[in-house]
N, C-alpha and C positions, 0 to 999 in steps of 0.2 A: 621788307628790306632788313638785312642783317644789321646787328648793332654797330659793327665797325663802320660800315658804309654810312649808316645813319649819323653816327657821331662825326664822321668826317664832313658830311654835307652840312651838318649843323654848324660846323666851324667855318663854313663858307668857302672851303677850298682855297683860301687866300691868306692864311695866317702864318706863313713860313718865315721865321726870323732868319735873315740872311746870314747871320753869324754861324748858324748851325747847318745851313742848307747843304753844303758840300759833303760833309761827313755823312749826314743822314741820306742824302741822295745816293752816295756811293754804296752805302749798306743796302739800300733798296734795290739799286741796279744790280748788285752782286746776287741778290736773291732771285730776281726774275731772270737774269741771264743764265744762271746755273740751272734753274728749273726748266726754262724754255729749251735749253740744249738737251736736257734729259727727256723732256716731253716729246720733242720732235724726233727722238730716237725710238719712240713707241709707235709702231705703224698704225695702230687702230684708234689712237686718241685724237679727238678733234677738239677745237676750242669752244665748241657749242654743240647744241643738238643737231645742227645741220652737218651733213657730210662735208668734209674738208679735204683738199689735196694733202697727201702725206709725203714722206721722204722716199717713196718708191718701194718700201719693204713692208712685209707683214710681220708683226711682232708676236711674241707669246701672249696669249690672252687667257691662259689657264687660271684656276683659282689662286694658285700661289703667286702668280704675277699680279693678279688683281689685289691681293693683300699687300704686296710691296708698293703698289700705287697708292693704296689707302694710307699707308704709313708715310710715304713720301709727301703727300699733300697735307697730312696732319703736321708734319714737321715744317713745311713751308708756311702754313697758316700760323703756326706758333711764332715763327720768325717775323711774320708780318705784324702780329699782335704786339711784338716787342718794339716796333718802330713807332715813334711819335710822329704821326702823319702831319701834324701841324708844323713840323720843322722841315718838311720837304719844300722844294721850290714849287711855285704855282703849277708849272707844267707837270711835275711829278706827283702833285696831289691828285690831278686828274688821272694820271697813269695808275696811281695807287688804288683809287676808287674802282677803276675798271679791272685791274688785276686781282685785287682782293675778292671782288665778286666772282670773277672767273674761277679762282682757286676754290672758293667756297662751294660753287656749283659742282665742280669736278669732284670735290671731296664728298659732297652729298650724294652724288651718283654712286660713288663707291660704297658709302654706308648703306644705301638702299639696295645695293647689289644689282643695279640695272644691267650690268653686263650679262646677267642670266637671261635677258630678253633682248638679244642683239639684232632685232629687226622689228619693223612694224609694217602696216599695209602700204606704206609709202616708200620706205627705204629698207635696204637689207644688206648685210655684210657680203653676201655672195654676188650682189650686183654692183658693189662699189670697189672692185679690185681690178678693173681693166687697166690697160696701159695708159689710157688718157687720164686716169686719176692718179698716176704715179709720179707726176711732175711734168717737166718739159718734154716736148716731142723727142722721139728717139732719132739721134743724128749720127752717132759714132758706133763703132763695134763694141766699145765698152758700155755704151747705153743699152745696146741689145743684150749684152751679157748680164747686166744688172736686171734687165727685164726677165731674162730666162731664170735667174735666181729667184725672182719674185714668183714665177710660175711654180718653181720647185717647192716653194713654201706653202702653197695652197693646201695640199693634203693635210699637213700637220695643223695648219690654221683652222681648217674645217673640222677636224677631229676635236680640237679644243673647243670650238664653238658648239659642237654637238654635245660635248660633255657639260658645258655651261648651261645649255638649254635643258638638259636632263635635270640639273640641279634646280633650275627654275620650275620645271614641271613638278618636281617633288614637293616644293613648298607653295605651289599654287601661284607662282609668279610667271605668267605666260601671256602671250597675245591671246585675246579671246577667240574661241573657236568660231564665233559668228562672223569673223572677218577674214578667215583663212581660205575661203573658197577661191581657187584660181591663183593663189599666191605661189603655187609650186610651178607654174608655167615657166617662169624665168629660170628656175633650176633645171627643169626638163629641157629647156632650150639648149643647154650645154650637155647635160647628162645623156641625152639621146642622139647626139650628133654621131654620124657614121664616118664622115670625112673631116679630119682635124683642120684642114685648110678652110673649111666653111665656118669655123669658130671665130668669134670676134677676137679671141685671144691671138689668133694667127694674123690678124689684119696688119699689124706693123711690118710683117715679113713679106707682105704681098708686093710692095714697091719700096725696096730699100734704097738708101741714098747711094748715088754713084761713087761717092768718096770711099765707100767700103769695097775693097777688092773682091772680085767675083768669087774667088775660092773661099774667102772668109764668109761672104754672104751665103754661099751655098751650105757651108758647114753650120752656120747659125740657123738657117732655115730647117736643116735636117734635125738639129737639136730641138728646135721649137716643135716640129711635128712629133718627135718622140715624147717630149714632156707633156704636150697637150693630150696625146693619145694614151700614154701610160700613167700619167699622174693627175692631170687636171680633170679630164672627163671621168675617170673612176672616182675622184673625190666628189664631184658633183653627183654622181650616181649614188654614192653612199649617203650623201646629204638628202637626196630625193627620197630614198627608201626610208630614212629616219623621219623626214617630214611627213610622208604619207602614212607610214605604219605606226609611228609613235607620237609625233608632236600633235598632229591634228586630232587623233582620237583621245588624247589625254589633256588637251588644252582646256583651260577653265571655261566654264559655261556662263560666268558672270561677265558684265561689261565695265562696271565702274572701277576707276582707279582706287576709290575708297574701299572697294571689296578686296583689294590686294592685301598681303601682309603689311601691317602698319600703314594701311591705305590712306587714312585721313592725313597723317603727317606727310606721306609721299605726295599726295595731290597738292597740298599746300606748298611743298618744295617745288613741284613742277610749276605752280603758279608764280612763285618767286623767280625761278630761273627764266621763264619765258616772258614774263611781263616786267621784271625788275621792280615790282611793286609788292607791298605787303597787303594785298586785298583778300578778303575772305570770299568764298564761292557765292554766298548769297548776295553780297554787294555787287559782284560782277554780273550775276544773273539779272539783277535789277537794272543795272546800267544797260545791259543788252535789250531788255524789254522796252526801256525808254527810247533807245535809238531805233529799234524796230518800228515803233509807233510813229516816230518822227519821219523816217524814210518812207514808210508806207503812204503817208499823206502826200509826199513829193511824187511818188510813183503814180498815184491816182491822178494828180495834176498833169503829169507827162502823158499818161494814157489818154486823157481828155484832149491834149494838144495834138495827139496823133490822129484824131478823128474817129477812133474806134467807138462803136455805139454800145457794145455789150458791157458786162460787169467785169470785175477784176479777174476771177477765175477763167472767164471766157477769153480775156485778153492774153493770159498766160498760155492757154491752150493754143491760141492763134499763133503766138510767137514760137511755140515749141513744134508746130506742125507745118506752117506755111513754107513752101519750097523757096520763096524769095529770100529767106533769111539764112540759107545754108549753101555752102560751096559744093560744087559738083565733083571736084577732084582735089586731091591733096595739094597739087600745085596751085590751084586757085586760092585755097586757104592761105598758103604761104605768101602768094603775091599780094593778097589783100592785107596781110599782116605787114609785109614790107612797105606797102604804101602808107600805112599809118605811121610807121617808123620814120619815113621820109617827111611826112607832114610835121612831125615833132621836130626834126632837124631844122626845119624852116623857122621854128619859133623859139628854139632853145636859148639863143643868145639874149632874148628879151627877159629871161627869168634867171639866168646864171651868168655870173661874171667870169668864173673860172671853170674850164672844161678839161677833161682828161685827154691825153694823147692816144690812149688805147681805143680800139673799136671792137664791136661785137658782131657775130654772125647770127643768122636766123636759120635754124636747122630743125628737122622733124625729130620727135621723140623716138628713140630706138623701138623697133617693132616688138621685142620680147617683153618690154614693160609697159608699152602703150595702153593695153586694155584696162589696166587699173591705175595708170598714172594720171596726175593732174593735167588740166588743159594746157598749161604752159609753165615753164620755169626758167628764170633768167639768172645769169651769172655774169662775171666780168668778160668772159670770152664768147659766150653763146646764149642765145634766147631759144629755148626748145619749145616748139609748137606741136601739140598733139594732133596728128592728122588721122588718127584711128577713129573709125565710126563717125564719119562726117555729120550725120544727122544729130550728133550730140555736141557739135561745135558751132553754135550760132554766130553769124557774122556780126550781129549787133553788139556782141560782147567783146569782139576783138580789139576795138580801140582801147577800152579800159584795161584789158589783159596786157596789151602791148605797152601801154604807159607804165604799168606796174613792173613788168618783167625786164624791159629794156631801158630806154630813156623816157622820162627822167627818173625812172625807178631803179631797180637793182643794178643794172649794168653800169649806169652812171655812178651810183653810190659806191659800188665795189671797185670800179676803176679808179676813182678818186682816192679811196682808202689805200689802194695798193701803191699809189704814187706819193703818199705821205712819208717821204724818206726820213723825216725827223722823228717819227714815232717808233717805239719799240715794236718788234715783230709780233708780240702777243696782241697788239692792237691792230696792226696792219692786216694780220691774217685772221683775227678774231671776228666773230659775227654774233651780235646780240639781237635776238629775234624781235624784241619790242621796238628797237630802233630801226633795224633793217626792214622789217615787214610794215612797221608804222610808216616809214618813209615810202615804201612801195604803194601803200594805200593812199598816202598824201599825193603821190605822183598821179594817181588816177584823178584825184580832185583837181589838180592843176590842168588836166585836160579841158575843163570848163573854161578856164581863163586863156588857154592856148587856142581855143576854137576847134578842138579836135572832134567833139561830138556835134555832128552837123545835121542830124535828123532826130526826130522824136524817138525813133527806135534806138539809135545809138545813145541818146541821153538816158533812155530807159535801161539800156545795157549797163551804162555807168551806175545807175541807181540800183540795179539788181546785184551788181558787184558790191556796192556799198551795203546793201541789205544782207548779202551773203556773209560779210564780215561781222555785221551787227548780230546776225543770227548765231554766229559761232559762239558769242558770249553766252547766249541762252542755251545752245545745244551742248557745248562742252561741259558747262556746269550742270546742265540737266542730266547728261549721261553719267558723269563722274561723281556727282554730289547728290542729285535729287532722284536717282534711280530710274531715269528714262530708259525705254527700250530702243532698240535700233530703229524700229518702225516709227516710233514717236518722233525721233530725230529726222527721219526721212520725210515724214508728213509735214513737219514744221517748215523745212526748207522748200518742199514742194508747194506749200500754200503761200509762201512769202516771197519766193524768187522765181525768175524765169530760167533758172538753170535746168538743163536736161536731166532726165531720169538717171542716165549713166553717171553724169557729173555728181549728182546728189548722192547716189549710192557710194561712189568712190570716196567722196569727201567725208561722208558720215563714217565710213570704215577707217578713214585716216584719223578722224577725231577720237574714235573709240580706242585705237591702238597707239595713239600719240597724245596722251592727256596733257592739257595745258598749252601746247604749242599754238593751237588755234586762237587762244586768247590774246596773243601778242599783237595781232594786226590792228584790231579796232582800238585797243587801249593805247598803242603807240601812236596811231593816227590822231586820236582825240587829243593827246598831249601836244603833238606838233601843231595842230590847229589852234589849240589854246595858247601856245607860246607865240605863234605868229600874231594872233589877235592882241595879246598883251603887248608885244613890241610895237605894233602899229598904233595902238592907242597911246602908249607912253611917248613915242617919238613923234607922232603927228607927221608934219611935213618932212621931217628928217628921215622918216622910215624909207629905206630902199629895199625892195623885195629881193633883189639880187644879192645884196649884202647879207640879208637874213639867210637865204638859201646857202650861200657860200659858207657862212659860219656854221650852220648845221652840218653840212657835208664835210667841212674841214675837220671838225671834231672827230668824225668817224664813229664807229659802232660803240656806243656807250650806254650804260644804264640811263633810264629816263630821268632820274633825279639829277644825274650829272649834266645831262643836256639842259635841264631846266636852270641849273646854276650858271651854265655858260650863257644862256640867253639873257638871264638877269644881268650878267656882266655886260653883255652886248648892249643892253638898254642903258645901263649906267654910264657906258662910255660914249653914248650918242649914236649907236648904230653904225660903226665904221666898217669899211671893207676889211676883211681879215687879211693878215699878212701870211703869204705863202712862201716866205723865205726859209722856213725851217720847221721848228717845233710847232705843234698844234697846242695852243695855250689855253 
């Protein structure tokens, strides 16, 4: 935890003298309003390590632009330092804690020059620029023209990213070579297209709105074909050549984040950013080992309840190979997933008093990224289910995965955050991994109380997902701090979870290339469980689980210490239902 956030929390977030609140609030509001307007004009900047929707344009990402960002956030942080946070209103003290940590993380990324490694085994700049990530759906001719402008920006954007990656290679700051196999397939999926209309970039032009006159629509379609053929596909071809002939051969042969330039400091910063806690790697590793032992005992008990007669490795082999546990078609997997989601719908009002107006869809992961993509990913609009390689997608895991990615997990949390109209944009659009992923894992836990896990195998699937996240604490610190090999990490997950071999390999590559992010899930989950137990014990009969959940979700994505302060206040006030009339307090 940085010293400013720590000092603010020590002050209790509640010490704002009313006489000074307006002037100080106005100064703070002016800082974040100006910076947010500037930030959202930078196409490649997100509010966290997770890909975020941007304003529809691609910005300059060259070294000179990166230096200007460094200087901008240095100035913003200095202005924040000059504010006496204790003089802010209670609501703005929370905003300050969230915003100050957000700026500190953005500045740290610039100081470590993370822009020289603009992809990992999970996400990549070349996969995050389709029309669906550029904002609202295309409805008018002007929307399509802006999209065409975006396509025209791709060549220069890619050339700058290639130059940045060359700088990273030169100083040994690259994605490890060990996790690069097959990562060129999503580039080749565009670079090797012969018919531009077959490209996903042309998809918005396939069925244009009737409101656009036919002659305009035809002209826009023609321009799209030209730009995709003459600009976009060649840009991907240049990137593919660079990736195959330069990046892969010269990528580093080490795995650990601590092996990078200034690696120990870099890994500690990754831990701070993704967990919002100031924990050292050895402490995290120890917590992971403790949780693994605890969950393993629960898994053995569940195995016994299933009636299986063999030992634990034999049970894992049974689960990984018996046809009864696997869908025969992608449609079957999607239907089974949808059934879980509907079961949750029938229980949700028992656990939450305030629900969002928005809804989510269930869709398959796009084919070009499915081979190395995670089993599922949820957002406010869609829950993506990976239907590639069905023998790697056990049905007994689907209830836990669905709870995490849709309701009551990510979709619910993100939809409610978007509807918090009283909060600043940097909070409504921000995502803090420890909070968001901690909540997702807690949502899996709620499946027990909702009655979603109806067979011993589904309960074991829930436990294997719990074990998976506990193992992440061990594996991430093992790789990046203790010198583990890729095979050690694979073996550890293979021995302790019922995940398939493909899932395990993809996940380990993700942890190798995205240090620290995997730590956020378990640590966030443990904090939420701890706070719930604290509130239940303190309030006794006055404790209302729906009020607790609504309070956690109303606050939105915040550092864990801020969440803890809010729940302490919830307890002090007697556990009331939160007010949804405006500001999140």
